[in-house]
DRENMILO-242373 format. One record per residue (C-alpha): residue number from 1; residue in three letters; x, y, z. Coordinates in Angstrom, 2 decimals. Each point is the difference from the previous one (the first is absolute). Example, Ala and Ser with C-alpha at 12.3 -4.5 7.8 and 13.67 -1.06 7.14 Angstrom:
<sites>
resi 1 | resn Ala | c1 12.30 | c2 -4.50 | c3 7.80
resi 2 | resn Ser | c1 1.37 | c2 3.44 | c3 -0.66
</sites>
This chain:
<sites>
resi 1 | resn Met | c1 25.30 | c2 8.76 | c3 -67.38
resi 2 | resn Arg | c1 -0.12 | c2 1.09 | c3 3.93
resi 3 | resn Thr | c1 1.88 | c2 -2.08 | c3 1.79
resi 4 | resn Pro | c1 -1.81 | c2 -1.14 | c3 3.52
resi 5 | resn Glu | c1 0.58 | c2 1.57 | c3 3.07
resi 6 | resn Pro | c1 1.63 | c2 -2.47 | c3 2.73
resi 7 | resn Ile | c1 -2.68 | c2 -1.01 | c3 3.07
resi 8 | resn Leu | c1 2.81 | c2 0.58 | c3 2.52
resi 9 | resn His | c1 3.11 | c2 2.73 | c3 -0.64
resi 10 | resn Leu | c1 2.28 | c2 -0.93 | c3 2.97
resi 11 | resn Pro | c1 1.22 | c2 3.00 | c3 1.63
resi 12 | resn Lys | c1 3.59 | c2 1.11 | c3 -0.30
resi 13 | resn Phe | c1 1.48 | c2 -0.02 | c3 3.71
resi 14 | resn Asn | c1 2.37 | c2 2.78 | c3 1.48
resi 15 | resn Trp | c1 1.94 | c2 -2.23 | c3 2.05
resi 16 | resn Arg | c1 1.27 | c2 2.36 | c3 2.56
resi 17 | resn Trp | c1 -3.69 | c2 0.92 | c3 0.18
resi 18 | resn Leu | c1 -0.56 | c2 -3.39 | c3 0.86
resi 19 | resn Trp | c1 3.01 | c2 -0.07 | c3 2.81
resi 20 | resn Gln | c1 -0.87 | c2 3.04 | c3 1.50
resi 21 | resn Glu | c1 -4.23 | c2 -1.25 | c3 0.37
resi 22 | resn Tyr | c1 1.41 | c2 -3.18 | c3 1.44
resi 23 | resn Leu | c1 2.24 | c2 2.07 | c3 2.63
resi 24 | resn Ser | c1 -2.88 | c2 2.40 | c3 0.87
resi 25 | resn Leu | c1 -2.24 | c2 -3.22 | c3 0.55
resi 26 | resn Leu | c1 2.19 | c2 -1.76 | c3 2.17
resi 27 | resn Gly | c1 0.55 | c2 2.40 | c3 2.12
resi 28 | resn Ser | c1 -3.48 | c2 0.64 | c3 0.68
resi 29 | resn Arg | c1 -2.17 | c2 -0.75 | c3 2.94
resi 30 | resn Arg | c1 -2.05 | c2 -2.58 | c3 -2.32
resi 31 | resn Ser | c1 3.47 | c2 -1.72 | c3 -0.66
resi 32 | resn Lys | c1 1.17 | c2 0.03 | c3 3.20
resi 33 | resn Gly | c1 -3.24 | c2 -1.38 | c3 1.18
resi 34 | resn Val | c1 0.04 | c2 -3.33 | c3 -2.33
resi 35 | resn Leu | c1 3.31 | c2 -0.68 | c3 1.23
resi 36 | resn Ala | c1 -0.76 | c2 0.09 | c3 3.50
resi 37 | resn Leu | c1 -2.93 | c2 -2.46 | c3 -0.65
resi 38 | resn Phe | c1 2.70 | c2 -2.02 | c3 -2.17
resi 39 | resn Leu | c1 2.66 | c2 0.03 | c3 3.50
resi 40 | resn Met | c1 -2.83 | c2 -0.80 | c3 2.18
resi 41 | resn Ala | c1 -1.06 | c2 -3.40 | c3 -2.30
resi 42 | resn Leu | c1 3.89 | c2 -0.63 | c3 0.02
resi 43 | resn Leu | c1 0.42 | c2 0.24 | c3 4.01
resi 44 | resn Ala | c1 -3.56 | c2 -1.80 | c3 0.76
resi 45 | resn Thr | c1 0.02 | c2 -3.15 | c3 -2.50
resi 46 | resn Pro | c1 2.39 | c2 -1.50 | c3 1.89
resi 47 | resn Phe | c1 -1.66 | c2 0.26 | c3 3.59
resi 48 | resn Val | c1 -3.40 | c2 -0.87 | c3 -1.59
resi 49 | resn Leu | c1 1.34 | c2 -4.12 | c3 -1.30
resi 50 | resn Glu | c1 2.72 | c2 -0.34 | c3 2.84
resi 51 | resn Lys | c1 -2.26 | c2 -2.90 | c3 1.22
resi 52 | resn Pro | c1 -2.57 | c2 -0.72 | c3 -3.06
resi 53 | resn Pro | c1 -3.02 | c2 -1.59 | c3 0.85
resi 54 | resn Ala | c1 0.66 | c2 -4.23 | c3 -1.11
resi 55 | resn Glu | c1 -3.04 | c2 -0.12 | c3 -1.76
resi 56 | resn Leu | c1 0.95 | c2 2.87 | c3 -1.58
resi 57 | resn Val | c1 2.83 | c2 -1.00 | c3 -1.16
resi 58 | resn His | c1 -1.91 | c2 -3.17 | c3 -1.16
resi 59 | resn Phe | c1 -2.60 | c2 2.18 | c3 -1.70
resi 60 | resn Ile | c1 2.55 | c2 1.37 | c3 -2.05
resi 61 | resn Gly | c1 2.07 | c2 -2.95 | c3 -0.63
resi 62 | resn Gln | c1 -2.92 | c2 -1.95 | c3 -1.42
resi 63 | resn Trp | c1 -0.87 | c2 3.75 | c3 -2.33
resi 64 | resn Leu | c1 3.46 | c2 0.09 | c3 -1.32
resi 65 | resn Gly | c1 1.61 | c2 -2.87 | c3 0.54
resi 66 | resn Met | c1 1.37 | c2 -2.18 | c3 3.80
resi 67 | resn Asp | c1 3.68 | c2 0.51 | c3 -1.41
resi 68 | resn Asn | c1 1.46 | c2 3.40 | c3 1.90
resi 69 | resn Ala | c1 -3.86 | c2 0.89 | c3 1.72
resi 70 | resn Arg | c1 1.28 | c2 2.29 | c3 2.48
resi 71 | resn Phe | c1 2.00 | c2 1.97 | c3 -2.15
resi 72 | resn Lys | c1 -1.91 | c2 -0.14 | c3 -2.68
resi 73 | resn Leu | c1 -2.86 | c2 1.28 | c3 2.62
resi 74 | resn Val | c1 2.41 | c2 2.86 | c3 0.80
resi 75 | resn Leu | c1 0.38 | c2 1.09 | c3 -3.94
resi 76 | resn Phe | c1 -4.32 | c2 -0.21 | c3 0.18
resi 77 | resn Ala | c1 0.12 | c2 2.23 | c3 2.37
resi 78 | resn Trp | c1 2.98 | c2 2.51 | c3 -0.92
resi 79 | resn Thr | c1 -1.94 | c2 0.35 | c3 -3.28
resi 80 | resn Asp | c1 -3.67 | c2 -0.34 | c3 0.19
resi 81 | resn Leu | c1 -0.56 | c2 0.87 | c3 3.39
resi 82 | resn Ser | c1 2.65 | c2 3.38 | c3 0.06
resi 83 | resn Met | c1 1.37 | c2 0.39 | c3 -3.50
resi 84 | resn Asn | c1 -3.59 | c2 -0.60 | c3 -1.91
resi 85 | resn Lys | c1 -1.49 | c2 3.25 | c3 2.60
resi 86 | resn Leu | c1 2.64 | c2 2.14 | c3 -0.30
resi 87 | resn Ala | c1 0.28 | c2 -0.34 | c3 -3.84
resi 88 | resn Val | c1 -3.28 | c2 0.99 | c3 0.37
resi 89 | resn Leu | c1 0.40 | c2 3.04 | c3 2.30
resi 90 | resn Ser | c1 2.92 | c2 0.81 | c3 -1.85
resi 91 | resn Gly | c1 -1.73 | c2 0.55 | c3 -3.20
resi 92 | resn Leu | c1 -2.33 | c2 1.98 | c3 1.70
resi 93 | resn Ala | c1 1.79 | c2 2.13 | c3 1.98
resi 94 | resn Leu | c1 2.79 | c2 0.70 | c3 -2.73
resi 95 | resn Ala | c1 -2.43 | c2 0.00 | c3 -3.60
resi 96 | resn Ser | c1 -3.45 | c2 0.29 | c3 1.26
resi 97 | resn Gly | c1 0.08 | c2 4.01 | c3 -0.69
resi 98 | resn Leu | c1 2.18 | c2 0.34 | c3 -3.19
resi 99 | resn Leu | c1 -1.01 | c2 3.04 | c3 -1.67
resi 100 | resn Val | c1 -2.96 | c2 0.37 | c3 2.13
resi 101 | resn Ser | c1 1.91 | c2 1.57 | c3 3.13
resi 102 | resn Glu | c1 2.19 | c2 2.23 | c3 -2.60
resi 103 | resn Gln | c1 -3.46 | c2 1.05 | c3 -1.42
resi 104 | resn Ala | c1 -1.66 | c2 1.03 | c3 2.99
resi 105 | resn Lys | c1 2.93 | c2 1.91 | c3 1.43
resi 106 | resn Gly | c1 0.34 | c2 1.88 | c3 -3.22
resi 107 | resn Leu | c1 3.74 | c2 -1.49 | c3 -1.35
resi 108 | resn Leu | c1 -1.28 | c2 -1.92 | c3 -3.18
resi 109 | resn Thr | c1 -1.40 | c2 3.32 | c3 -1.78
resi 110 | resn Leu | c1 4.23 | c2 1.10 | c3 1.14
resi 111 | resn Leu | c1 1.14 | c2 -3.35 | c3 -1.82
resi 112 | resn Arg | c1 -2.39 | c2 0.03 | c3 -2.90
resi 113 | resn Ser | c1 1.04 | c2 3.93 | c3 -0.70
resi 114 | resn Lys | c1 3.52 | c2 -1.97 | c3 -0.91
resi 115 | resn Pro | c1 0.14 | c2 -1.89 | c3 -3.73
resi 116 | resn Val | c1 -0.17 | c2 -3.48 | c3 1.60
resi 117 | resn Ser | c1 -3.12 | c2 -1.93 | c3 -0.46
resi 118 | resn Leu | c1 -2.60 | c2 -1.47 | c3 2.63
resi 119 | resn Ala | c1 1.12 | c2 -3.64 | c3 -0.43
resi 120 | resn Thr | c1 3.68 | c2 0.74 | c3 0.42
resi 121 | resn Ile | c1 -1.37 | c2 1.74 | c3 3.21
resi 122 | resn Phe | c1 -1.90 | c2 -3.24 | c3 1.38
resi 123 | resn Gly | c1 2.53 | c2 -2.17 | c3 -1.18
resi 124 | resn Ile | c1 3.44 | c2 2.11 | c3 2.04
resi 125 | resn Lys | c1 -2.02 | c2 0.25 | c3 3.20
resi 126 | resn Leu | c1 -0.95 | c2 -4.32 | c3 -0.46
resi 127 | resn Leu | c1 2.68 | c2 -0.81 | c3 -0.58
resi 128 | resn Ala | c1 1.66 | c2 2.04 | c3 2.84
resi 129 | resn Ala | c1 -2.32 | c2 -2.00 | c3 2.09
resi 130 | resn Val | c1 0.85 | c2 -3.38 | c3 -1.18
resi 131 | resn Gly | c1 3.74 | c2 1.40 | c3 0.83
resi 132 | resn Val | c1 -0.78 | c2 0.62 | c3 3.47
resi 133 | resn Phe | c1 -1.59 | c2 -3.06 | c3 1.10
resi 134 | resn Val | c1 2.42 | c2 -2.28 | c3 -1.88
resi 135 | resn Thr | c1 2.54 | c2 2.54 | c3 2.23
resi 136 | resn Trp | c1 -1.63 | c2 -1.15 | c3 3.12
resi 137 | resn Tyr | c1 -1.50 | c2 -3.76 | c3 -0.98
resi 138 | resn Thr | c1 4.45 | c2 -0.51 | c3 -0.73
resi 139 | resn Leu | c1 0.93 | c2 1.00 | c3 3.21
resi 140 | resn Val | c1 -2.49 | c2 -1.91 | c3 2.46
resi 141 | resn Ser | c1 0.43 | c2 -2.95 | c3 -2.55
resi 142 | resn Leu | c1 3.94 | c2 0.44 | c3 0.55
resi 143 | resn Leu | c1 -0.78 | c2 0.42 | c3 4.06
resi 144 | resn Ala | c1 -2.05 | c2 -2.82 | c3 -0.04
resi 145 | resn Leu | c1 2.93 | c2 -2.30 | c3 -2.09
resi 146 | resn Leu | c1 2.33 | c2 1.23 | c3 2.51
resi 147 | resn Ser | c1 -1.75 | c2 -0.54 | c3 3.21
resi 148 | resn Tyr | c1 -2.34 | c2 -3.23 | c3 -0.10
resi 149 | resn Ala | c1 2.55 | c2 -1.96 | c3 -0.55
resi 150 | resn Ser | c1 0.79 | c2 -0.08 | c3 3.34
resi 151 | resn Ile | c1 -3.63 | c2 0.42 | c3 0.90
resi 152 | resn Ile | c1 -2.34 | c2 -2.61 | c3 -1.47
resi 153 | resn Pro | c1 1.37 | c2 -3.75 | c3 -0.18
resi 154 | resn Glu | c1 0.27 | c2 -1.65 | c3 -3.91
resi 155 | resn Phe | c1 0.52 | c2 3.91 | c3 -1.58
resi 156 | resn Ser | c1 0.89 | c2 -0.64 | c3 -3.59
resi 157 | resn His | c1 1.82 | c2 3.33 | c3 -1.37
resi 158 | resn Leu | c1 -0.32 | c2 -1.14 | c3 -2.92
resi 159 | resn Ala | c1 -3.68 | c2 -0.22 | c3 -0.15
resi 160 | resn Phe | c1 -0.40 | c2 2.80 | c3 1.70
resi 161 | resn Leu | c1 1.61 | c2 1.87 | c3 -2.23
resi 162 | resn Ala | c1 -1.88 | c2 -1.53 | c3 -2.97
resi 163 | resn Leu | c1 -3.48 | c2 0.86 | c3 1.42
resi 164 | resn Ser | c1 0.98 | c2 3.29 | c3 0.51
resi 165 | resn Leu | c1 0.75 | c2 0.56 | c3 -3.62
resi 166 | resn Thr | c1 -2.83 | c2 -1.36 | c3 -1.01
resi 167 | resn His | c1 -2.66 | c2 1.96 | c3 2.08
resi 168 | resn Ile | c1 1.32 | c2 3.27 | c3 -0.32
resi 169 | resn Gly | c1 -1.33 | c2 -0.53 | c3 -3.05
resi 170 | resn Ala | c1 -3.08 | c2 -0.03 | c3 1.35
resi 171 | resn Gly | c1 0.34 | c2 2.87 | c3 1.89
resi 172 | resn Ile | c1 0.90 | c2 2.68 | c3 -2.62
resi 173 | resn Phe | c1 -2.96 | c2 -1.74 | c3 -1.40
resi 174 | resn Ser | c1 -2.14 | c2 1.61 | c3 2.76
resi 175 | resn Val | c1 1.95 | c2 3.35 | c3 -0.19
resi 176 | resn Cys | c1 -0.67 | c2 0.09 | c3 -3.80
resi 177 | resn Leu | c1 -4.18 | c2 -0.75 | c3 0.28
resi 178 | resn Cys | c1 -0.30 | c2 2.48 | c3 2.72
resi 179 | resn Gly | c1 1.62 | c2 2.70 | c3 -2.14
resi 180 | resn Leu | c1 -1.82 | c2 -1.29 | c3 -3.37
resi 181 | resn Met | c1 -3.75 | c2 0.12 | c3 2.53
resi 182 | resn Ala | c1 1.32 | c2 3.58 | c3 0.91
resi 183 | resn Leu | c1 -0.33 | c2 0.71 | c3 -3.59
resi 184 | resn Cys | c1 -3.41 | c2 -1.86 | c3 -0.58
resi 185 | resn Phe | c1 -2.03 | c2 1.40 | c3 2.72
resi 186 | resn Gln | c1 2.06 | c2 3.41 | c3 0.10
resi 187 | resn Arg | c1 -1.18 | c2 0.27 | c3 3.87
resi 188 | resn Arg | c1 2.45 | c2 -1.31 | c3 2.62
resi 189 | resn Leu | c1 -2.88 | c2 -1.49 | c3 2.42
resi 190 | resn Asn | c1 -1.53 | c2 -1.82 | c3 -3.14
resi 191 | resn Ala | c1 3.30 | c2 -1.12 | c3 -1.46
resi 192 | resn Met | c1 1.12 | c2 -1.61 | c3 4.15
resi 193 | resn Val | c1 -3.44 | c2 -1.94 | c3 0.47
resi 194 | resn Thr | c1 0.39 | c2 -1.58 | c3 -3.90
resi 195 | resn Ala | c1 3.48 | c2 -0.89 | c3 0.09
resi 196 | resn Thr | c1 0.15 | c2 -0.99 | c3 3.73
resi 197 | resn Phe | c1 -3.06 | c2 -2.65 | c3 -0.95
resi 198 | resn Leu | c1 1.97 | c2 -1.37 | c3 -3.24
resi 199 | resn Leu | c1 2.88 | c2 -0.48 | c3 2.00
resi 200 | resn Phe | c1 -1.80 | c2 -1.40 | c3 2.70
resi 201 | resn Leu | c1 -2.08 | c2 -2.53 | c3 -2.64
resi 202 | resn Leu | c1 3.46 | c2 -0.93 | c3 -1.38
resi 203 | resn Ile | c1 2.04 | c2 -0.53 | c3 3.44
resi 204 | resn Gly | c1 -2.59 | c2 -2.11 | c3 0.92
resi 205 | resn Thr | c1 -0.61 | c2 -2.55 | c3 -2.88
resi 206 | resn Ala | c1 3.88 | c2 0.17 | c3 -0.47
resi 207 | resn Phe | c1 -0.01 | c2 -3.57 | c3 1.99
resi 208 | resn Leu | c1 -3.17 | c2 -1.53 | c3 -1.67
resi 209 | resn Gly | c1 2.22 | c2 -2.20 | c3 -2.64
resi 210 | resn Phe | c1 1.40 | c2 -1.48 | c3 2.86
resi 211 | resn Tyr | c1 -2.64 | c2 -1.67 | c3 1.62
resi 212 | resn Asn | c1 -2.06 | c2 -0.22 | c3 -3.03
resi 213 | resn Pro | c1 2.05 | c2 -1.10 | c3 -2.61
resi 214 | resn His | c1 -2.81 | c2 0.00 | c3 -2.15
resi 215 | resn Leu | c1 0.00 | c2 3.88 | c3 -0.29
resi 216 | resn Leu | c1 3.81 | c2 -0.04 | c3 -0.43
resi 217 | resn Trp | c1 -1.19 | c2 1.53 | c3 -3.55
resi 218 | resn Leu | c1 -1.56 | c2 2.57 | c3 1.50
resi 219 | resn Val | c1 2.73 | c2 1.59 | c3 2.22
resi 220 | resn Gln | c1 2.56 | c2 0.45 | c3 -2.91
resi 221 | resn Phe | c1 -2.18 | c2 3.33 | c3 -0.05
resi 222 | resn Asn | c1 0.90 | c2 0.94 | c3 3.48
resi 223 | resn Pro | c1 3.95 | c2 1.96 | c3 0.27
resi 224 | resn Phe | c1 -0.47 | c2 -1.11 | c3 3.62
resi 225 | resn Tyr | c1 0.22 | c2 -3.57 | c3 -0.88
resi 226 | resn His | c1 3.02 | c2 0.70 | c3 -2.16
resi 227 | resn Gly | c1 1.70 | c2 1.66 | c3 3.11
resi 228 | resn Val | c1 -0.52 | c2 -2.35 | c3 2.35
resi 229 | resn Ser | c1 -0.12 | c2 -3.87 | c3 -2.08
resi 230 | resn Ile | c1 3.59 | c2 -0.75 | c3 0.55
resi 231 | resn Val | c1 -0.65 | c2 -0.24 | c3 4.11
resi 232 | resn Thr | c1 -1.09 | c2 -3.69 | c3 -1.41
resi 233 | resn Gln | c1 3.09 | c2 -0.65 | c3 -2.49
resi 234 | resn Ile | c1 2.89 | c2 0.75 | c3 2.75
resi 235 | resn Gln | c1 0.78 | c2 -3.37 | c3 0.30
resi 236 | resn Asp | c1 1.26 | c2 -0.41 | c3 -3.95
resi 237 | resn Leu | c1 -0.19 | c2 3.62 | c3 -0.56
resi 238 | resn Ser | c1 1.61 | c2 1.30 | c3 -3.65
resi 239 | resn Ile | c1 1.33 | c2 2.23 | c3 -1.67
resi 240 | resn Trp | c1 -2.57 | c2 0.49 | c3 -2.43
resi 241 | resn Ala | c1 -2.99 | c2 -0.66 | c3 2.40
resi 242 | resn Val | c1 1.04 | c2 3.48 | c3 1.04
resi 243 | resn Leu | c1 0.54 | c2 1.20 | c3 -2.73
resi 244 | resn Gln | c1 -3.58 | c2 -0.83 | c3 -1.17
resi 245 | resn Arg | c1 -1.20 | c2 1.55 | c3 2.27
resi 246 | resn Ile | c1 1.73 | c2 3.05 | c3 -0.01
resi 247 | resn Leu | c1 -0.75 | c2 0.45 | c3 -3.87
resi 248 | resn Thr | c1 -3.30 | c2 -0.50 | c3 0.41
resi 249 | resn Leu | c1 -0.96 | c2 2.45 | c3 2.96
resi 250 | resn Met | c1 2.30 | c2 2.71 | c3 -2.84
resi 251 | resn Leu | c1 -2.63 | c2 -0.42 | c3 -2.10
resi 252 | resn Phe | c1 -2.92 | c2 0.56 | c3 2.35
resi 253 | resn Asn | c1 1.67 | c2 2.84 | c3 1.56
resi 254 | resn Gly | c1 0.45 | c2 1.49 | c3 -4.09
resi 255 | resn Val | c1 -3.46 | c2 -0.70 | c3 -1.35
resi 256 | resn Ile | c1 -1.27 | c2 2.22 | c3 3.37
resi 257 | resn Trp | c1 3.53 | c2 2.82 | c3 -0.76
resi 258 | resn Gly | c1 -2.02 | c2 -0.33 | c3 -3.64
resi 259 | resn Leu | c1 -3.17 | c2 0.43 | c3 1.25
resi 260 | resn Gly | c1 0.82 | c2 3.01 | c3 1.89
resi 261 | resn Leu | c1 1.75 | c2 1.94 | c3 -2.27
resi 262 | resn Trp | c1 -2.85 | c2 -0.76 | c3 -3.16
resi 263 | resn Arg | c1 -2.31 | c2 1.21 | c3 2.83
resi 264 | resn Ala | c1 1.55 | c2 2.91 | c3 0.76
resi 265 | resn Gln | c1 0.37 | c2 1.41 | c3 -3.40
resi 266 | resn Ile | c1 -3.62 | c2 -0.46 | c3 -0.14
resi 267 | resn Leu | c1 -0.47 | c2 2.41 | c3 2.73
resi 268 | resn Glu | c1 2.51 | c2 2.55 | c3 -1.38
resi 269 | resn Lys | c1 -2.20 | c2 -0.50 | c3 -3.46
resi 270 | resn Arg | c1 -3.05 | c2 0.98 | c3 1.61
resi 271 | resn Glu | c1 1.43 | c2 2.88 | c3 2.28
resi 272 | resn Ala | c1 -1.04 | c2 -2.66 | c3 3.58
resi 273 | resn Phe | c1 2.82 | c2 0.95 | c3 1.40
</sites>
């Protein structure tokens, strides 16, 4: 009896190749542009929120709770106005041209001449893009953690760290989704437009459950909601609450990563790349 072929073949990674891809992307102009945007957000946020209007603080307090409303405004601005938008831009810069750019430059043919699958190539390049994003996100978060306490009143290192640890998963989702769109459309412009629409739709509805509790069930399917929801729990943070969000985001990212590998295997069978 013939054994059924598995739906998804997990690629065998060459970790040395992954490290080389990571270093190459880390030193690229795209990567340096992403770092520049992160540093601009780091420098601009304290000045923008140095003297927030009282009505804005009151609005955030009604929305997210009056306790520590000013600090919650800082967290809201940092994650939603800065890091959410930068997650989209990072994903577009680092992953929207996965395999498509290599094909246009003729490099994909060279890579395919070796005994390596298209899924492996995609997986390694996507992980390298994720690694670069995590590197810059971690760096700017640590700089903010060290510098904001002396600038922003009521700053809580623990709350900021918990929010950063969860929100980084939403940023990784952005990178993975952009990589998946590149495989789905095989044209960089189409992939970028679609990924931008989907990501900003998710970001725009991330706080939907906060101001309309009846829609809380809906935002459970939104990775960016899980990336920012810790902001409402800074008064009684628990390790389990943070871990729950991290594990949920890992599940989202694993699904997108798996879909990318599956799509790469389909394209390889069709010889579409």
